[in-house]
N, C-alpha and C positions, 0 to 999 in steps of 0.2 A: 223514713227511708235513706238509705245508704247515698253522702255527697262524693261528688268526683273533685278532685284539687288537679286542676287541669293547666298547663302551659299556653302561653299566645300562640296562635295559631302563625306560622313562618308568613303569613301575607302581611301582618302585625309587627314584621319585623324592622320596618323602615317607616313606617307612618300607621295612622291611627283610624286612617276611612278608606274604604273601598268601595268603589261604583261600578256598577255592572249592569250594561242595558239590557232588559229582558222585554222584547216589545212585546204588547198586549192583544193577541189576536181578535179577539170579540169584547170591545171596552165597555159595549151598550150593553153587555150583557151583564155584566157588573152592576149596572144601575138600577138592577132590580132590588137591588139589596138597599137604597137609597129609601128615606126614611117616607111616607105620604108627604108632598106638596100641599094638598088641598086642608084647607082649616077644618079640623072636626070640633063635632062641640062635646062638651063633657061637664059633667055633674060638678057640685059644687066641693062634692068631696074627692072625685077625682083630681078636682085643679088644686087641690092641699097636698095629695099624696105625693109622696117622693120617689114612687115609682114611674111616674109620668113625666116624661123628660119634652118640656116647649121650650120655644125661645121665645122674643118679648112680641114676636105676631102671633102668637098662639097656633103656632104651627110643629107638630112633631118632628125633631129635628136630629134624631140617634138612633142609630141603631147598633148595637155595640156585642159583638160575638166573639166565642173563643172555642177553641178544643184543645188538647193536648194529644202528642200523638209519636209514634216511634216510626211507623211506616207512612213516608209521605204520600202515597196514591192514597190509602185509606182518610189520611187527614185531611189533605185536600177535597174531597168528595164531603166528607163530614160538614168541613166550617161554611163549603157553599151553597150545602141543603140546610145548616142550619140559618145562614143570611137570606137565603130565600133568592141566589142565584141560580142552583137550577132545580130541578123538579125529579122526579123519579124517575122519570120517561125523557133519558137524554136524548137531544136532538145533537147532530153532528156539531154543531157549533159549543153546546154543554162539554162534549165529550175532550175538544180541544181546550177549553177552559180548565179543565179537571188536570189535563197534562198539563198546561202551561203553570198550574199552580202548585202543581207536584212537581215540577222542575225548581222552581222556588224553593221548596220546601226542603229537596233535597240537596241545593248547592248549599243551603245555611246549617244544614246535617255534617254534610260533608266537611266545612270549616268548622263546626262547633265538636264535633263529636271524638275527635280523637282516635283512637281505636274501638272507640264503641259505635259500629256504623248506624246502629239503632240507638242511638240517643234519644229519650224522651224530651220534645220539645213543644213549645206552647204557640198555638200561633191565633192570632188576634185580628177582626177585622171591624173595623170602625167607620160606618157610613152616616155621614152628616150633611145636614146644610145649616148655612148661616156659621155663627158665630161659637158653634159648640166645636166645630170642626178646628179650632185653635187649642190645642191642651196644653201645650206648656211654651210659652210665648216668650218665658224668661232664659238667658243662654244657661244651661247647665248641661250634668253628663250624668249617664245611668250608672245605676249601682248593681251593674251584670257583665259577664266577662264580655259578653257581644250580642249586640243587638243587631237584626236585618229591618229596615223600614223601609215602604216601597209605596209611592203613590199610585194608586189603580186610575183615580180621575181626581183630579184638581192637582194642586202646586206640592211639593214636596218637601220635606224638610230643609232647613237651612244650615248646614254645617261649618263647620273650620278644620280644613287638614292639617295636620301638623307632619313634619318628617324628620327624620333620623338626622341629628346635627345641625338642624335648622336654627341657630341660637334666634336671629332675628324672629324669626316665625313665633318659637316658643313665649317670646315676648309680648305678641299679640294680644294673648288672655291674660288677664289679670286673675291669675289662680289664687290667690288667698282672697281676693273679692268674691270669687265663684262660689267658695266655700263657707264663706263668713260674714256678707258683705248684709248689712241690716237696711234695707229698704224696702219699702214696699211700693213704690210705683216702678213699674215695670221697665219703662222707657229710660228712667234715670238709671237704674242697676242694670240695663244693657251696654248703656254707654260707657259705663263703668269698667264693667266687665272686659268687654271687647269696645277699647276708646277708636269713635270714628277716627280721628286723626290718625292715629297710627296705621287702620286702613287704607284711608286714605294717600299716607306717606307709602304705603307698598304697592297700590294704585299707577300712582303716577312713573313708577318703577315697572310697570307692564305684569305687577303679581295681584292675582284676583285670589283676595284671602279668603273669604266668604263666597261658600258655594252653595248653589240652589238646585237641590235636585228636581227633575223632572219624572211626568210622568212614564210608568215602566222602568225605571231607573233603581234600581235593587242597590242600596247602601248600607253596608257592613260597617257599625259603626264599634271601635273598639269603648267597653267599658272599664269601668274602675275595676272588674274584678279580673281584669288581666294587665293593669297597669303596671304590675310589678313583675308578671312574670316573663321571663323571657329567658331563649335560649343562652344568649350570650354571657357569661356570667361577669365578663371583663368591663360590659357594657355598665355605665351609672346612671342614677335617674336623669341628671341631667342631660345626656344621651341620647336616649330610647323617647319615644313618642311617648307622651300620657293621655289618657283617656279623652274622648272627641266629645268636644263641646258643641252642643248644637241646641235649635229652638223650632216651635210652629212656624211656620208664614201666616204673614196676613191674609186674613181672608175677606171679601167681600158680602155686604147681606147677600143672603139667599144663596152664597156660591156653594156647589156640590165637591164635597170632598169625598175619597172613599182612600183608608190608609190600612194596609197589611203591615203588621210587626211581627217577626218570630225572632222567640227568648230561648234560652235551657233552662229546663226546668229544675234537674238537680247540679249545684255546683259548689265547689267549697274555695 
């Protein structure tokens, strides 16, 4: 399949993370995708099977589905059906949920598609209970052009916004450690990649460096794929924002989380 080489979108000319609030009209409908909280009895052979996803309390704890789409409306319906959020006989609330998801997928497609208004994208919905909702607790960046991350239920991603020419903020992230740190302990690694003292010093100046996404807040995070692609050829890598650094939030035991992510399928 042919890949497309793209420049970064103009919204990332001066920043590497963009937030857009898209209120969720029927949040409880989405909870239909959550795994069954009730403990299920399984056989010995099922218990050792890699296809069975259970947490420490022996409860089903993850429902992970994805679809590829070029038509946002079709993609939205297919993802919601696959996740068990809607049925074949749509109620008004279900139709409004489809419309809501369609608007999110269309928004992402408008940013990533460029001249291709029907860009092939992938939407993924991961519904979890408990610690399985913590996918990537370590500070990292994504090796994609751009990714949309939105929490439908539960806390959203934790991320750091960097802006054009903000030399002080660029120093907040230790990118050498980010790319090559050999440290197994996640907490220690996180404190090296994003030093607490630097964050605290900026907070004393009234600047909140670390952002915590809320439910219904769509976050567009520029990835490595667009890090060096920019319109202003006179800019240097020191001038422009680099790929956005982020991590998963800390979740409480048995805490529900439904996370939507959207990516571009083909890129070069």
